[in-house]
TORGUVEX-25323 format. One line per 2 residues: their letters; for each residue x, y, z of N, C-alpha, C. Coordinates in steps of 0.001 Angstrom, whole numbers, plus 524288, in hexadecimal, padded with zeros to 5 digits. Example, Ala and Ser with C-alpha at 12.3 -4.5 7.8 and 13.67 -1.06 7.14 Angstrom:
as> 83386,7E9C6,81E78,8300C,7EE6C,81E78,83390,7F31C,81E78 | 83232,7F736,81BA8,83566,7FBDC,81BE4,83264,8001E,81EBE
REM end
This chain:
mr> 7FDB7,6CDAC,DA98A,7FD45,6C95D,DAA0C,800D8,6C4DB,DA5DF | 80201,6C113,DA639,804FB,6BEA7,DA2E2,8034B,6BA5D,D9F75
yl> 80480,6B77D,D9AE5,80300,6B4BD,D9817,7FFD3,6B050,D9C6B | 80235,6AD9A,D9EB4,801A9,6A7EB,DA11C,7FC46,6A9F2,DA41B
an> 7FCCC,6ADB4,DA711,7F8D7,6B03A,DAC08,7F1FF,6B1F6,DA777 | 7F3FC,6B457,DA252,7F0E5,6B679,D9E02,7EE2A,6B0DD,D9C6C
iq> 7EFC4,6ACB1,D9D0B,7EDAF,6A828,D9963,7EB1B,6A4C3,D9C95 | 7EC91,6A5B6,DA282,7EAEC,6A22B,DA6F8,7E4B8,6A7A1,DA98B
al> 7E540,6AA21,DA6F4,7E0EC,6ADCA,DA940,7DB98,6AE35,DA541 | 7DEEA,6AD93,D9EEA,7DB88,6AD33,D9A1D,7DB96,6A9A6,D97C6
gr> 7DD4D,6A5DE,D9817,7DD2F,6A1B3,D9377,7E065,6A39D,D8E2C | 7DD22,6A1DB,D8B46,7DE96,6A25C,D8505,7DDF9,6A824,D845B
da> 7DA59,6ABB1,D85D7,7DA7E,6B12C,D8658,7E019,6B5EE,D87ED | 7E424,6B2A8,D899C,7E6FD,6B5B4,D8AAA,7EB45,6B3DE,D873A
np> 7E9ED,6B203,D8222,7ECE7,6B256,D7C71,7EB50,6B32C,D784D | 7E9AE,6B834,D7560,7E67D,6BA10,D6F65,7E811,6B587,D6E54
ff> 7EE80,6B225,D6C42,7EB75,6AE3B,D685B,7E98F,6AA9B,D6ACB | 7E9C9,6A83E,D6F1F,7E6E9,6A494,D6FBE,7E102,6A39D,D6FEF
rl> 7DEBE,6AA66,D7171,7D9DF,6AB5D,D6F96,7DB94,6AA86,D6981 | 7DB06,6ACA3,D65EF,7DA50,6ADB3,D60CF,7DC9C,6A7C3,D5D43
mg> 7DE26,6A43E,D5F6E,7DFB5,69E7B,D5D31,7DCF4,69AB0,D609E | 7D849,69C8C,D6490,7D642,697D4,D67AB,7D841,694FC,D6A5D
ie> 7DDD4,69652,D6B47,7E134,691FD,D6F62,7DEF0,693C9,D753F | 7DF29,68D15,D7625,7DDDA,68C1B,D7A71,7E1DC,68A6A,D7F67
lg> 7E3B0,68CD0,D838F,7E6D5,68ABB,D899D,7E605,683AF,D8804 | 7E94C,681E1,D8A0F,7E973,67CA9,D8D1E,7EDC1,67E7A,D90D6
sy> 7EF03,678DE,D925F,7F3E3,67A06,D96EC,7F846,67D97,D9708 | 7FA75,68074,D9A15,80014,683B7,D9954,8013B,683BC,DA079
ge> 806A9,681AB,D9FE3,80985,682A1,DA3BC,80E17,6806F,DA4D3 | 81176,680CF,DA8B6,81747,67DD9,DA835,819CB,67D16,DA4A3
ge> 819B3,6810A,DA067,81CCA,68108,D9AE0,819E7,67DA7,D961C | 8136B,67CDF,D97AD,811F5,67AFA,D9225,80D9A,67DED,D92F6
av> 80ACC,67C2F,D8DE3,8064A,68050,D8C59,8030B,67D43,D88CA | 7FF3F,67C79,D888A,7FACD,679C0,D8425,7F596,67DBB,D8193
lf> 7F6F2,67F3B,D7D3F,7F33F,680CD,D7B42,7EF69,67F77,D76D6 | 7E93A,68080,D766C,7E87B,67D33,D7174,7E3B8,682A6,D6CCC
mp> 7E4C7,681CF,D68AF,7E331,68438,D63C2,7DDB2,68122,D60CD | 7D9C7,683C8,D60C1,7D69D,680FF,D5BF1,7D89D,68201,D5599
vr> 7D7C0,67F6D,D5358,7D9F0,67F12,D4D56,7D3FB,680A8,D4A85 | 7D295,68583,D4A6E,7CF36,68917,D4665,7D087,689EA,D4039
pd> 7CBBC,68A48,D3D50,7CCE5,68BFE,D3A00,7D02E,68EFF,D38B9 | 7D19B,692A6,D39A9,7D32B,69721,D3769,7D936,69704,D3B43
ml> 7DB58,692F4,D3C8D,7E13D,69256,D3DD4,7E2B3,68F78,D39BB | 7DFC2,68E00,D3667,7E1B9,6891E,D3059,7E52C,68C62,D2DA7
ng> 7E898,68A24,D2A96,7EA2A,68BAB,D26C2,7E66F,68B7A,D2143 | 7E984,68C2E,D1D61,7E7F9,68B92,D1807,7E5B7,6878B,D1669
vg> 7E809,68267,D1847,7E6E2,67DED,D17D7,7E407,67934,D1ADA | 7E275,67D74,D1F80,7DFA7,67A78,D2268,7E1A2,677B7,D26A9
wl> 7E7A0,67BB7,D28A4,7EA30,67780,D2D2F,7EA6A,67C79,D31C0 | 7E951,67B15,D3774,7EB3F,67DE6,D3A18,7EF22,68372,D38CB
qg> 7F1B2,68783,D383A,7F62C,68A9A,D37E5,7FAA2,688B4,D3B0E | 7FF6F,687BC,D3804,802D1,68597,D3A06,8054D,688F9,D3EF7
gl> 803BB,68EE9,D3EBB,80789,693B2,D4346,80293,691A5,D472F | 7FD15,69092,D472A,7FBF6,68EF9,D4C37,7FC55,68D05,D507D
ys> 7FF99,6888D,D4DC6,800FC,68335,D5244,804EC,68793,D54D6 | 809C9,68979,D5166,80D92,68C34,D5430,80CE1,69073,D588F
al> 80814,693A6,D55A9,806B0,6973D,D59F7,80350,69558,D5FAA | 7FFFE,6919B,D5E2E,7FF47,68F24,D6430,803BB,68A8C,D677B
cd> 8060C,68A08,D63B9,80B05,686FD,D673A,80E80,68BD4,D6B3B | 80EB0,6909E,D65EB,8122E,692F0,D68D7,81075,694B0,D6D75
ea> 80908,69653,D6E59,80632,69821,D71E3,80811,6940B,D77A2 | 806A4,69055,D7515,8083F,68C97,D7A46,80CEC,68ACE,D7CB2
ma> 8100C,68C4B,D7814,81649,68C3D,D7B60,819C2,68FDE,D7D22 | 81719,695C4,D7D6A,81493,69AB5,D7F8E,8138C,69A58,D8528
la> 80DF3,6977C,D849E,80B99,696E8,D89BE,81018,692C0,D8CEB | 80F72,68E33,D8AB1,813F9,68BE7,D8D0A,818B6,68E0A,D914F
lf> 81C62,6916C,D8DCF,81EF3,69241,D90B2,81EB1,6989F,D9384 | 819D1,69B16,D93E8,81900,69CC5,D97BC,81729,69930,D9CEA
tv> 8151A,69641,D9BC9,81431,69340,DA2F6,81B36,6938B,DA3FD | 81E2D,691CB,DA351,8240E,69226,DA3D1,8270C,697BB,DA6DB
le> 824A9,69B4A,DA410,8261C,6A166,DA4FF,826C1,6A44A,DAA74 | 82A11,6A73E,DAAB6,827D1,6A806,DAFFB,8257C,6AEC6,DAE03
ee> 82144,6ADCA,DAE34,81D9F,6B16E,DAB9A,81D3A,6B630,DABD2 | 81F90,6B81D,DB090,81F00,6BF0B,DB09D,82485,6C225,DB081
ee> 82759,6BD25,DAD4A,82DB8,6BD3B,DAD5A,82F39,6BC58,DA77B | 82BFE,6BA7E,DA433,82D34,6B83E,D9DFD,8293B,6B974,D9A01
di> 829A6,6B95E,D9669,82697,6BB25,D90D4,82AE2,6B59C,D8DA2 | 82883,6B572,D8A34,82A65,6B22A,D84DF,82974,6B484,D8144
at> 82D1D,6B234,D7BFD,82BB8,6B306,D7605,82D2D,6ADFC,D73EA | 829DC,6ABD2,D6E94,82BF4,6A61B,D6C37,831A5,6A8FB,D68A4
is> 83660,6A5E0,D6A68,839BE,6A73D,D6705,83B14,6A378,D6145 | 8389F,69FF0,D62ED,8392B,69B40,D5CA8,8329F,69835,D5E8E
es> 83190,6951C,D59CE,82E48,69133,D5A51,82E42,68FBC,D559D | 82CC7,68A27,D5670,82DE5,68752,D519D,82A11,68258,D51FC
ts> 827EA,68229,D4C65,82274,67DD6,D4F1D,822D6,67B0C,D4906 | 82276,67551,D4A77,822F2,67107,D4760,81CF2,6702E,D46EF
fl> 8190C,66F5D,D3FD3,81352,66EA0,D40D7,81309,66702,D3FE8 | 8112B,66563,D4133,8114B,65E6E,D4276,80C89,65F2B,D3E9E
qg> 808BB,65F58,D3F11,803C3,65E24,D3DDE,7FECD,664AC,D3B70 | 7FB38,66398,D3919,7F7EC,668F8,D38E3,7F36E,66623,D3BD8
ik> 7EF4D,66A4E,D3C61,7E9B4,66941,D3F5A,7E663,66D94,D3C66 | 7E011,66BB8,D3C96,7DE7F,66D57,D3971,7D83E,66FE6,D3A5E
kg> 7D7BC,66CF8,D4117,7D3CD,66E76,D44C5,7D44C,66B11,D49B9 | 7D1C8,66E2A,D4D08,7D2DC,66AE1,D5202,7D50F,66E61,D55F2
ci> 7D86E,66D2B,D5A5F,7DA39,67203,D5D55,7DFC7,66EA7,D5F40 | 7E3C5,67406,D5F6E,7E831,671C1,D5F2E,7EB5E,672C7,D65FD
sa> 7EEB0,67061,D663F,7F20C,671FF,D6BF6,7F744,674B9,D6B25 | 7F97F,67609,D6D73,7FE17,676D3,D6F70,7FFD4,675CA,D7440
qa> 80494,673B8,D74E2,8078F,67257,D7A8B,80C83,672E0,D79F6 | 80DC9,67622,D7C8A,812F8,67910,D7E49,81535,67951,D82E1
kv> 81B09,676ED,D81B5,81DE9,67657,D87EB,822BE,67954,D8682 | 82484,67C8B,D8B3D,82A44,67F70,D8B42,82D2E,67AA8,D8D9E
vk> 8320C,67AAF,D8959,8350A,676C0,D88B7,839D9,6795B,D8CF3 | 83B0D,67D43,D8B8A,83F85,67FE1,D90BE,83E6E,68636,D90F0
kg> 83F2F,6873D,D95A2,83F87,68DE7,D9514,84294,68FCD,D98E2 | 84706,69339,D94EF,84A53,69558,D95CD,84BC8,69AA7,D987B
rr> 84DA7,69D37,D9A1A,84DDF,6A17C,D9B02,84D69,6A4F1,D981C | 84D24,6A532,D9171,84C1E,6A761,D8E59,84993,6A5D5,D8955
va> 849E4,6A0DA,D88FB,84794,69E49,D84BC,8444C,6978C,D882F | 83FE9,69759,D84D2,83D42,694D3,D8551,83DA7,6900A,D81B3
fv> 83AF8,68972,D81A8,8399D,687D2,D7D0F,8363A,684C9,D7E3A | 83310,683F7,D7A8F,82D60,682EA,D7AE8,82B27,680CB,D75DA
eg> 8297C,67AED,D79C4,82652,677EC,D7387,821EF,67767,D749E | 81EB4,676B2,D6E31,8178F,67675,D710A,81779,6728C,D6A3B
rv> 81260,6717A,D6A2A,810E3,66EAC,D66BF,80AFC,66D85,D65B8 | 807FD,66E2C,D60F9,804C0,66DFF,D613C,800EF,66A3E,D6065
ts> 7FC80,666E6,D60B2,7FAD0,662E0,D6092,7F3F5,66408,D5F2E | 7F1F6,6605B,D5D30,7ED21,66112,D5C99,7EAF7,65FF6,D6289
rd> 7E642,66155,D6364,7E42E,6620D,D6794,7E1E9,65DC1,D68BD | 7DD97,65BC0,D64E8,7DB0F,6566B,D6396,7DD2B,65256,D643A
dg> 7E21C,6525F,D61CF,7E4C6,64C95,D6176,7EACF,64CC0,D62F9 | 7EB16,650FD,D6256,7F3D8,65278,D6575,7F62D,650F2,D615E
tp> 7F361,650EC,D5AFB,7F67E,650A9,D57AD,7FAC9,65558,D56CA | 800FE,65477,D580A,8046C,65712,D581B,80394,65D10,D535B
ls> 802EF,65F55,D526B,804E7,66481,D4E0F,80798,666EF,D4DC4 | 80A90,669EC,D5309,80FDE,66B9D,D4FCB,812C9,66C10,D56B7
lt> 818A9,66D0E,D563A,81BB4,66D40,D5ABB,81DD5,6723A,D597F | 820B6,67521,D5DF4,822EB,67987,D5F35,825DB,679B3,D62A5
qa> 82B60,67C80,D613D,82DC5,67E42,D63FF,83028,684DA,D63E1 | 82FF1,685BA,D6A3A,83006,68CC1,D68C9,833B3,68D66,D6DE6
sf> 8375F,69366,D6D06,839DE,692BC,D6FF3,837C1,69A82,D7315 | 83818,69C84,D7861,83519,69FC8,D797E,839C9,6A2A2,D7C84
ai> 8399F,6A807,D79F8,83E03,6ABF2,D7D51,83B34,6AD17,D84FF | 83E6A,6AAE6,D881B,83BEB,6AE61,D8C7B,83D30,6B3E1,D8D6D
ip> 83894,6B6E5,D8E60,83BAE,6BC5C,D8D5E,839AC,6BCEA,D937F | 83DA3,6BFDD,D99DB,83C50,6C1C2,D9B0C,83A58,6C51A,D9BCF
rr> 834BA,6C6BD,DA010,831D8,6CBB6,D9F5C,836B7,6CFD5,DA13E | 83605,6D4AF,D9FF9,8366A,6DA0E,DA33C,832BF,6D9A8,DA74E
ss> 834DD,6DB9D,DAC6C,830CC,6DDA0,DB0C9,82F18,6E26B,DAFBF | 82AFA,6E415,DB2FD,82A2E,6E9E2,DB063,82E5A,6EEDE,DB4DF
rg> 830E4,6EB84,DB6AD,8345A,6EDE4,DBAE1,839BC,6EF91,DB614 | 838F6,6EC71,DAFC1,83E7B,6ED5B,DAC4C,843CE,6E9B9,DADEA
r> 84387,6E6C3,DB16D,84858,6E3BB,DB2BD,8487D,6E109,DADEE
REM end
């Protein structure tokens, strides 16, 4: 079973990172995806802000999910090539949301944008741009 089929069948339980971080699925399809994550005390850095890498990690997951919705799922896999995140504002509690959109999918590379906001009031927290390799999957026939 492939990733999207697993997500549809099992929800967040299809992805161990989703379970670990308490990530909930929002909408996904047609090159877009939304994920939600609570800000827990064990996710804060030493000065009380959500650790910055978690913005990037949540956004990366949303961007990958958005990209999976436009792949030939039985034919292609993906791998992140590069990712750049600009941090706009910190958060200490509540819930954050990552929204992702595929900007362009070529035969070998896809470009995806994402943003993280406060779920409560929509405050922009970070912006991310990424490129992903599109990897043709080899069939069991060895082509």
